[in-house]
Structure formats: C-alpha cells, structure tokens
Phi, psi and omega in degrees: 000131178252137177234128181231133176231126183235132168263127185250141169239126190231127177250119186275082179214196181301316175251128181252132190233144166222153173252135184228151165244119192236130175243130182230120176247123185248116176251354176279185187276353184211159177297144179309126183290142179298332179297323177299309183293324181293319180291327175294321176295314180299321185284323191239342185248113182250004181239156180289152181215162168213130183208160178219132181211189179222147180219168173255119185233157179300148178301324173204169183293117182106353183276155172247017170260147188235157177214156179284143178213143177291143177236126182236139173225131176208140179212134176238128180252137168269160183293341182269006177102346175285154181203165169233135187225128171251119185224108184064240179252028182234129178246128178238139176236113177273122183257004182257119180281075180212150182286322190248345180243120183234147174199145181175208187259151175224137175231128180233146175248133179239123186291161181288157171253106183196148180054055181266168185288327180285119185299319184290318178292327180295337179277348176292160179302137180297140171254116184293160174299146185237141170248119184254131181236137180191211184219160176222159173215141179216154178217141177244123179238103184059245182263001181260143177225140180224143180217141177233128180229136176229135182213140182245136174294131180243010189238012180063030174280293174243348176065010182253193178217159176229148174235123182247133175239130183217154178215158181211154176232132181253127179241101178288139173264316176200191183288351183254346185212156179202153178248132180242117175261131185220159177211154182205161173212154182232136173255132180242143182284173177302313184296321177295312182296319178298318184293318188260336188234344182274147175233113179274182184297318179296316179295323179296319179295321182287323191261334186087000175277151181288148176301147183206135178257126180244124182254165176300150179160186178296130184263323182200171174216149183208154172210159183184191182214145175235134179246122182248130182224126177263114180281319177219184176295339184249337185236143179206172178236145174227123178243136181232133171238134186215137174243135179226153179214132173288152184235160169051232185296329177295317179294320185279348185296142176297340176299326179276320178306000000 
C-alpha cells in the first residue's frame, strides 16, 4: 500500500507553482509506478506545479527493505494544451495542442540494483542504472482518463522495454475537492524480466538462491485512489492510497521470495 500526501501551492498565471511536503510509504513489492502517478495527474491536475518531497521506497524491485529517496514533481502548461511534466524519475513532453488528447515523448530513469540490504540478492550480478526512452498517449473522455506508455532502455541497463496501461475515473464532490480512482498494469519484455528476476547458474552459485527462468509477460497490477482538496486559490492537498502486486514470473522469482 502506498500513501502520498502533497501540499500544493498554485499561482493561476502562465506558470503555476506549488511547494509540497510529500510522504510515501510503500508496503508493496515495488515503488509506485510512474504510470499510476501520471494518470492521476492527467485525470485531476490541469495546472502546473513544482514540488519537492521525500519518500520511503523499496531497496530494489521486489524487496521488503526500504530507503529514503527524494521525490520531485514539476509541470509547466502552455496555453494551447501542451505541457512538460517531471514526476518522480519520469519526464513527459506532450506535443499535441489539445486539452483532452495528449501524446508525446517520455524519458525515465531506473536506478541500479547494487549494494542492497539482502545479502543473497546483493551477490547476484549487478543491474546497471537504465535510461528508458519512449512515447505516451492519453485521452480524457468526460470523467474517464486512459493512458498508454511504452519505453525502451537505451543505456544497456536492462536492455528491455515496458508497456504500461492505466486508467482513471474522476468524481468531483464540489468546486474544491475531487476523488480520482485509478488502476494500472505493466508488461515487461524478456530482457527486463531476465535482468531483474531471473537467476542463472552462476548467480545461483554465488547467491545460494535457486535457479529461475523469467519470461516476458504481465509484471504487475495496481489500483488506488487520490483525493484532491483546494484549501484556497493558492494552496491545496493531495492524498493518494495505492496497492500494487507483482504477477507471474516476477511474483514467483526467488529475488522476491
């Protein structure tokens, strides 16, 4: 379960800004996916923001040990509907000048898996940091929002790709508050699954973990809710609760066990 609380400061001008203090507690097997946060932003946030916070995130994907990490959110909107958004370790640039239909480029950074708290996992071959580059598209239809994102590693970190599908429904309560319900799932390629969840003979000998073959497939599923409340014209609060679960080979991997 992920819990996020954000304090927002908003200036209704060309650039809209907020300052935030953000707390994130992750009890699930993986860090909150950027697709979850992005669809919540698409569904409920139509103004620019800038914020800085700190969160507790898993030591590695599948770990139950946690560490502090900085969390950054920034978004700038142009008057024609185009925008640039930095959310966690994901940067999106919308190139479509439309209010409800967005498409553009995405760049994500994924940290290395090395020097982790689990002694056996730490003996596995290091997975270098990855820079993933791809594209996204989203559409908003009345209160519904949908987003599809695909990104390929271009830095020889894991050499794979991921495809994320997410959706959200927005329920306004009044002019000051609204509830956003969202869900997402991710498909990971063979190379991604091999890098993070597979254990070959050499890794098994070094770590003591059993050999395991991880194939491409659905990697995880998640759902949650975000509550947005505007206290004044400049300040607001955003709270997010999210549950995620690894699936199939990701869930069965000894790295997660």
